[in-house]
DRENSE-741423 format. One record per residue (C-alpha): x, y, z; residue in one letter. Coordinates in nm, 3 decimals, m for minus. Example, Ala and Ser with C-alpha at 12.3 -4.5 7.8 and 13.67 -1.06 7.14 Angstrom:
BEGIN
1.230;m0.450;0.780;A
1.367;m0.106;0.714;S
END
This chain:
BEGIN
m3.291;1.805;m0.084;X
m3.332;1.463;m0.025;X
m2.997;1.226;0.126;X
m2.956;1.032;m0.239;X
m2.739;1.087;m0.549;X
m2.895;1.366;m0.805;X
m2.786;1.303;m1.178;X
m2.846;1.465;m1.505;X
m2.796;1.327;m1.827;X
m2.519;1.395;m2.060;X
m2.549;1.348;m2.455;X
m2.304;1.038;m2.426;X
m2.514;0.849;m2.144;X
m2.328;0.847;m1.880;X
m2.489;1.063;m1.572;X
m2.341;1.439;m1.491;X
m2.278;1.382;m1.148;X
m2.301;1.526;m0.818;X
m2.173;1.338;m0.500;X
m2.410;1.218;m0.237;X
m2.379;1.389;0.136;X
m2.200;1.138;0.387;X
m2.457;0.847;0.560;X
m2.383;0.795;0.958;X
m2.264;0.398;0.845;X
m2.017;0.576;0.622;X
m1.890;0.833;0.897;X
m1.870;0.568;1.131;X
m1.627;0.315;0.880;X
m1.399;0.610;0.846;X
m1.398;0.673;1.206;X
m1.316;0.296;1.250;X
m1.023;0.276;0.971;X
m0.875;0.614;1.141;X
m0.871;0.428;1.479;X
m0.754;0.097;1.372;X
m0.456;0.308;1.142;X
m0.336;0.459;1.493;X
m0.362;0.147;1.712;X
m0.167;m0.035;1.445;X
0.103;0.234;1.465;X
0.145;0.247;1.814;X
0.095;m0.136;1.892;X
0.302;m0.277;1.637;X
0.668;m0.319;1.757;X
0.924;m0.151;1.554;X
1.018;m0.238;1.223;X
0.758;m0.535;1.221;X
0.590;m0.417;0.899;X
0.718;m0.564;0.539;X
1.088;m0.371;0.488;X
0.987;m0.131;0.755;X
1.370;m0.126;0.859;X
1.501;m0.006;0.507;X
1.209;0.242;0.501;X
1.297;0.392;0.788;X
1.664;0.443;0.708;X
1.558;0.615;0.409;X
1.293;0.863;0.578;X
1.587;0.877;0.830;X
1.849;1.019;0.540;X
1.588;1.238;0.435;X
1.577;1.382;0.768;X
1.944;1.421;0.808;X
1.926;1.616;0.465;X
2.054;1.342;0.208;X
1.852;1.314;m0.107;X
2.031;1.099;m0.285;X
2.215;0.797;m0.172;X
2.579;0.710;m0.192;X
2.774;0.388;m0.327;X
3.054;0.223;m0.112;X
3.130;m0.094;m0.243;X
2.828;m0.339;m0.295;X
2.660;m0.128;m0.022;X
2.419;0.157;m0.103;X
2.302;0.440;0.136;X
2.398;0.647;0.309;X
2.636;0.790;0.681;X
2.344;0.827;0.960;X
2.369;0.850;1.383;X
2.456;0.541;1.523;X
2.210;0.561;1.812;X
1.923;0.592;1.544;X
2.041;0.285;1.339;X
2.112;0.076;1.674;X
1.721;0.065;1.734;X
1.758;m0.156;1.460;X
2.031;m0.286;1.437;X
2.066;m0.364;1.850;X
1.739;m0.353;1.994;X
1.450;m0.488;1.742;X
1.663;m0.634;1.476;X
1.495;m0.811;1.186;X
1.699;m1.155;1.171;X
1.468;m1.455;1.154;X
1.517;m1.639;1.536;X
1.491;m2.012;1.612;X
1.252;m1.957;1.824;X
0.910;m1.812;1.868;X
0.960;m1.436;1.933;X
0.783;m1.199;2.200;X
0.765;m0.822;2.234;X
0.812;m0.674;2.585;X
0.739;m0.328;2.700;X
1.103;m0.319;2.837;X
1.246;m0.369;2.536;X
1.118;m0.023;2.431;X
1.206;0.135;2.748;X
1.559;m0.007;2.766;X
1.615;0.169;2.375;X
1.519;0.427;2.492;X
1.772;0.552;2.733;X
2.034;0.353;2.498;X
2.088;0.648;2.276;X
2.374;0.802;2.493;X
2.584;0.486;2.459;X
2.588;0.521;2.102;X
2.795;0.808;1.985;X
2.912;0.879;1.618;X
2.773;0.753;1.283;X
2.745;0.432;1.041;X
2.656;0.384;0.692;X
2.317;0.250;0.689;X
2.251;0.024;0.341;X
1.922;0.012;0.246;X
1.950;m0.076;m0.119;X
1.577;m0.205;m0.171;X
1.461;0.181;m0.133;X
1.797;0.410;m0.261;X
1.620;0.451;m0.566;X
1.267;0.586;m0.419;X
1.153;0.940;m0.463;X
1.220;1.164;m0.127;X
0.827;1.243;m0.162;X
0.715;0.902;m0.046;X
0.932;0.940;0.268;X
0.877;1.314;0.335;X
0.587;1.243;0.594;X
0.808;1.004;0.820;X
1.092;1.225;0.779;X
0.906;1.525;0.930;X
0.803;1.271;1.237;X
1.140;1.185;1.256;X
1.257;1.534;1.248;X
0.945;1.655;1.512;X
1.040;1.384;1.757;X
1.407;1.491;1.752;X
1.301;1.844;1.783;X
1.138;1.768;2.101;X
1.411;1.594;2.268;X
1.283;1.255;2.214;X
1.517;0.948;2.255;X
1.563;0.775;1.859;X
1.298;0.508;1.959;X
1.014;0.743;2.068;X
1.118;0.960;1.712;X
1.047;0.627;1.555;X
0.694;0.646;1.687;X
0.606;0.955;1.592;X
0.718;0.949;1.250;X
0.480;0.659;1.234;X
0.215;0.862;1.381;X
0.266;1.150;1.111;X
0.310;0.897;0.826;X
m0.031;0.750;0.915;X
m0.161;1.084;0.966;X
m0.099;1.162;0.618;X
m0.234;0.882;0.408;X
m0.512;0.890;0.655;X
m0.548;1.264;0.545;X
m0.508;1.146;0.126;X
m0.803;0.866;0.208;X
m1.022;1.146;0.334;X
m0.945;1.365;0.075;X
m1.007;1.098;m0.203;X
m1.340;1.025;m0.062;X
m1.398;1.392;m0.073;X
m1.354;1.410;m0.436;X
m1.474;1.064;m0.544;X
m1.803;1.119;m0.752;X
m1.937;0.785;m0.727;X
m1.865;0.495;m0.567;X
m1.778;0.583;m0.170;X
m1.821;0.244;m0.079;X
m1.616;0.043;m0.337;X
m1.304;0.263;m0.159;X
m1.429;0.251;0.183;X
m1.430;m0.100;0.127;X
m1.075;m0.155;0.031;X
m1.004;0.084;0.317;X
m1.165;m0.099;0.582;X
m0.896;m0.416;0.533;X
m0.700;m0.476;0.791;X
m0.375;m0.436;0.568;X
m0.462;m0.089;0.471;X
m0.437;0.046;0.843;X
m0.152;m0.152;0.898;X
0.065;m0.043;0.630;X
m0.063;0.309;0.689;X
0.009;0.262;1.009;X
0.334;0.196;0.950;X
0.677;0.393;0.859;X
0.586;0.217;0.510;X
0.568;0.431;0.222;X
0.242;0.248;0.160;X
0.110;0.489;0.337;X
0.134;0.776;0.063;X
0.134;0.516;m0.244;X
m0.223;0.396;m0.136;X
m0.315;0.781;m0.033;X
m0.177;0.937;m0.360;X
m0.331;0.605;m0.599;X
m0.673;0.666;m0.442;X
m0.657;1.048;m0.474;X
m0.529;1.000;m0.838;X
m0.810;0.802;m0.927;X
m1.091;1.018;m0.725;X
m0.962;1.330;m0.927;X
m0.936;1.164;m1.269;X
m1.334;1.047;m1.201;X
m1.382;1.364;m1.064;X
m1.224;1.544;m1.378;X
m1.398;1.291;m1.614;X
m1.758;1.242;m1.534;X
m1.804;1.614;m1.349;X
m1.663;1.936;m1.460;X
m1.336;2.047;m1.470;X
m1.283;2.330;m1.237;X
m0.956;2.513;m1.225;X
m0.893;2.435;m0.852;X
m0.932;2.070;m0.953;X
m0.751;2.097;m1.238;X
m0.433;2.213;m1.043;X
m0.502;1.924;m0.810;X
m0.479;1.730;m1.091;X
m0.177;1.861;m1.231;X
m0.003;1.799;m0.872;X
m0.102;1.473;m0.766;X
m0.010;1.256;m1.117;X
0.357;1.349;m1.089;X
0.327;1.230;m0.687;X
0.160;0.933;m0.813;X
0.427;0.866;m1.055;X
0.708;0.918;m0.807;X
0.528;0.667;m0.590;X
0.582;0.407;m0.831;X
0.506;0.447;m1.199;X
0.319;0.142;m1.235;X
m0.018;0.301;m1.112;X
m0.018;0.647;m1.289;X
m0.210;0.440;m1.549;X
m0.493;0.451;m1.263;X
m0.606;0.776;m1.373;X
m0.692;0.661;m1.735;X
m1.016;0.539;m1.498;X
m1.147;0.868;m1.574;X
m1.096;0.876;m1.961;X
m1.462;0.837;m2.144;X
m1.617;1.023;m2.471;X
m1.743;1.362;m2.346;X
m1.673;1.577;m2.668;X
m1.500;1.830;m2.465;X
m1.134;1.879;m2.300;X
m1.152;1.693;m1.996;X
m0.996;1.364;m2.154;X
m0.698;1.594;m2.256;X
m0.693;1.710;m1.912;X
m0.652;1.381;m1.778;X
m0.415;1.273;m2.025;X
m0.198;1.571;m1.993;X
m0.147;1.536;m1.637;X
m0.082;1.160;m1.702;X
0.238;1.293;m1.954;X
0.350;1.501;m1.661;X
0.385;1.244;m1.430;X
0.589;1.059;m1.629;X
0.789;1.316;m1.725;X
0.832;1.336;m1.362;X
0.913;0.948;m1.332;X
1.179;0.989;m1.580;X
1.289;1.316;m1.430;X
1.373;1.140;m1.119;X
1.517;0.868;m1.230;X
1.781;1.064;m1.411;X
1.838;1.302;m1.134;X
1.909;1.018;m0.912;X
2.145;0.831;m1.119;X
1.922;0.615;m1.316;X
2.098;0.290;m1.208;X
1.877;0.018;m1.013;X
2.000;m0.116;m0.745;X
2.066;m0.501;m0.709;X
2.024;m0.673;m0.395;X
1.957;m1.042;m0.250;X
1.667;m1.214;m0.222;X
1.547;m1.539;m0.094;X
1.418;m1.758;m0.407;X
1.078;m1.860;m0.308;X
1.115;m2.200;m0.521;X
1.428;m2.305;m0.419;X
1.502;m2.117;m0.071;X
1.853;m1.955;m0.238;X
2.015;m1.678;m0.149;X
1.988;m1.529;m0.508;X
2.069;m1.172;m0.647;X
1.812;m0.968;m0.861;X
1.867;m0.928;m1.195;X
1.968;m0.604;m1.377;X
1.676;m0.456;m1.532;X
1.814;m0.454;m1.899;X
1.895;m0.785;m1.897;X
1.601;m0.940;m1.803;X
1.382;m0.716;m2.003;X
1.599;m0.854;m2.315;X
1.475;m1.182;m2.211;X
1.111;m1.060;m2.193;X
1.176;m0.907;m2.534;X
1.338;m1.265;m2.731;X
1.046;m1.400;m2.601;X
0.706;m1.254;m2.529;X
0.547;m1.577;m2.564;X
0.739;m1.745;m2.290;X
0.738;m1.448;m2.055;X
0.333;m1.482;m2.113;X
0.343;m1.774;m1.997;X
0.556;m1.716;m1.684;X
0.304;m1.444;m1.604;X
0.014;m1.642;m1.598;X
0.197;m1.931;m1.419;X
0.315;m1.701;m1.124;X
m0.056;m1.526;m1.143;X
m0.260;m1.836;m1.094;X
0.008;m1.971;m0.841;X
0.024;m1.692;m0.601;X
m0.336;m1.546;m0.616;X
m0.393;m1.741;m0.275;X
m0.088;m1.585;m0.110;X
m0.216;m1.237;m0.280;X
m0.616;m1.258;m0.141;X
m0.480;m1.395;0.152;X
m0.197;m1.014;0.201;X
m0.444;m0.794;0.068;X
m0.672;m0.845;0.348;X
m0.438;m0.914;0.682;X
m0.120;m1.128;0.716;X
0.130;m0.943;1.000;X
0.465;m0.937;1.145;X
0.633;m0.916;0.723;X
0.332;m1.173;0.584;X
0.442;m1.407;0.913;X
0.110;m1.389;1.111;X
m0.218;m1.484;0.954;X
m0.533;m1.436;1.095;X
m0.814;m1.681;1.197;X
m0.909;m1.834;0.900;X
m1.267;m1.762;0.957;X
m1.169;m1.355;0.896;X
m1.074;m1.400;0.535;X
m1.421;m1.531;0.440;X
m1.562;m1.243;0.694;X
m1.368;m0.968;0.458;X
m1.499;m1.152;0.126;X
m1.858;m1.052;0.257;X
m1.712;m0.757;0.377;X
m1.611;m0.658;0.002;X
m1.913;m0.800;m0.116;X
m2.127;m0.540;0.061;X
m1.931;m0.267;m0.068;X
m1.997;m0.388;m0.425;X
m2.377;m0.429;m0.351;X
m2.411;m0.084;m0.153;X
m2.436;0.039;m0.530;X
m2.201;0.308;m0.733;X
m2.458;0.598;m0.711;X
m2.483;0.608;m1.101;X
m2.541;0.443;m1.415;X
m2.289;0.316;m1.677;X
m2.280;0.107;m1.956;X
m2.117;m0.241;m2.009;X
m1.841;m0.039;m2.225;X
m1.762;0.208;m1.924;X
m1.728;m0.101;m1.688;X
m1.557;m0.341;m1.920;X
m1.252;m0.002;m1.970;X
m1.234;0.040;m1.572;X
m1.145;m0.346;m1.561;X
m0.912;m0.339;m1.827;X
m0.718;m0.006;m1.657;X
m0.714;m0.203;m1.299;X
m0.621;m0.535;m1.484;X
m0.376;m0.385;m1.694;X
m0.199;m0.198;m1.392;X
m0.171;m0.532;m1.180;X
m0.013;m0.674;m1.495;X
0.222;m0.363;m1.443;X
0.290;m0.459;m1.095;X
0.380;m0.837;m1.205;X
0.589;m0.711;m1.460;X
0.795;m0.456;m1.293;X
0.869;m0.729;m0.987;X
0.968;m0.957;m1.271;X
1.241;m0.677;m1.390;X
1.376;m0.566;m1.057;X
1.298;m0.831;m0.812;X
1.384;m1.146;m0.987;X
1.653;m1.346;m1.026;X
1.775;m1.312;m1.363;X
1.584;m1.549;m1.612;X
1.369;m1.713;m1.380;X
1.060;m1.876;m1.472;X
0.876;m1.721;m1.206;X
0.807;m1.407;m1.058;X
0.946;m1.287;m0.670;X
0.830;m1.031;m0.439;X
0.473;m0.964;m0.540;X
0.294;m0.875;m0.257;X
m0.101;m0.860;m0.189;X
m0.095;m0.506;m0.056;X
0.062;m0.378;m0.416;X
m0.284;m0.429;m0.576;X
m0.474;m0.182;m0.289;X
m0.493;0.108;m0.517;X
m0.609;m0.127;m0.798;X
m0.875;m0.239;m0.564;X
m1.154;0.033;m0.584;X
m1.161;0.077;m0.933;X
m1.196;m0.313;m0.965;X
m1.478;m0.275;m0.717;X
m1.649;m0.015;m0.899;X
m1.653;m0.159;m1.183;X
m1.854;m0.464;m1.083;X
m2.123;m0.227;m0.834;X
m2.473;m0.169;m0.944;X
m2.597;0.164;m0.981;X
m2.842;0.162;m0.670;X
m2.739;m0.024;m0.341;X
m2.922;m0.331;m0.268;X
m3.127;m0.314;0.040;X
m2.951;m0.369;0.376;X
m2.592;m0.379;0.196;X
m2.450;m0.061;0.368;X
m2.545;m0.161;0.690;X
m2.343;m0.509;0.594;X
m2.045;m0.345;0.493;X
m2.067;m0.198;0.924;X
m2.178;m0.542;1.082;X
m1.852;m0.726;0.876;X
m1.577;m0.444;0.836;X
m1.603;m0.348;1.201;X
m1.561;m0.741;1.393;X
m1.280;m0.784;1.113;X
m1.068;m0.505;1.224;X
m1.139;m0.594;1.607;X
m1.008;m0.963;1.494;X
m0.725;m0.805;1.334;X
m0.641;m0.629;1.623;X
m0.679;m0.884;1.856;X
m0.424;m1.087;1.653;X
m0.143;m0.823;1.638;X
m0.170;m0.797;2.028;X
m0.163;m1.139;2.105;X
0.045;m1.253;1.797;X
0.351;m0.971;1.911;X
0.263;m0.917;2.274;X
0.141;m1.213;2.468;X
0.204;m1.558;2.294;X
0.476;m1.444;2.053;X
0.529;m1.612;1.661;X
0.719;m1.793;1.458;X
0.857;m1.634;1.146;X
0.788;m1.871;0.870;X
0.545;m1.869;0.598;X
0.352;m2.202;0.677;X
0.018;m2.323;0.597;X
m0.286;m2.423;0.827;X
m0.248;m2.766;0.985;X
m0.444;m3.018;0.834;X
m0.527;m3.200;1.206;X
m0.590;m2.894;1.390;X
m0.810;m2.695;1.162;X
m1.043;m2.596;1.413;X
m0.780;m2.413;1.610;X
m0.692;m2.264;1.257;X
m1.061;m2.120;1.204;X
m1.081;m1.922;1.522;X
m0.748;m1.846;1.609;X
m0.430;m1.655;1.493;X
m0.145;m1.851;1.287;X
0.087;m1.821;1.588;X
m0.170;m2.055;1.789;X
m0.215;m2.324;1.565;X
END
């Protein structure tokens, strides 16, 4: 059989699809994603991914047998071993220092020998992630437990947790790629962005969130456009609740598989989505259904402010929907350049930028991913539906951040980051992809993606371990644009 995608015509004008065999280029790109992810898991200093300190405490609480959190005054968390907590509180704090920050291997070695002098326990406060479902942290918790079972110091157990978390994210990605009936290059191009490898290589639940987002999308498309085999239907009904427990805003991604077929496949997808919604509601009920409020620094004024109670913020939206649409539109327009930088690669709690030339290189890589083709023919209506689903999920993300991560009554949306849109990006790229590949497009993906990952790896090593960096959200200097084009932001 020739190495191409076969199809047979369905009565509604869509194609009944058979996923094409993997090409050598696609295998190379997947290997590059795996290598980059494990590289970042080992090389990135502890707690230098966004909110990794909070995610570490949440995973640690699960490893210690705590499924639900407790409230002590204004603090929300659980009692945890002091030696485990001190690798963040003492050895690798995330407070913003006034001078350039540089990590050394001696810090890791010193932390590994400090456990014996830190007996007892302490209450860990992690309000930002207190309400997240334990399924998000199961891989990281398993890694922490494995590290301790091997009698490793807490800092080494932390790295084991990272690696197990990363391997879980990569396994979910590979499953999604194998199940995707068309548009494999759209998903590969998304996973080739340095942000995917960086976040998957941390102790962040992004490894599970992105992986399940991709898997849910692949299963929905395979169910909707191929057949509803019992095994895949069972996988669909397992994945939908897990995806909803990640963050409920991603569940509508599975609506991408809906189209007119005249059989029961759309109902299978809708049923899975309904089960996911019930799982989300059930977890909110079991966990107490309460929202954890926390302090944030306003991106407009720089003041420290409290996030809004969801009910009060929702009341403001319902009282003036048109006003909220203006807030939503203004925030999206204002923040789109930031999202673009972050979704490509911005490291160290978003403080470290790649050389500026890397960003158009990433755009070229995504464009090549689109022009590599989907391998199937779709009409304008189907493509518009996919774009509508992608846009709807993106707007749900923004609204969720306004409801739970923004000061009460603010005229802007706080806390949205570009990485939140990674699960949505493959669907948007797929909607734009032609049926047939342009000549040389697949090769161009490799010729742009691999240098991009190498530049990202060099940026991380140089910024954390060689020259150091300052935790600030600066913009490129106009007087030294040449350096900004060719060097990472700490070197500007």
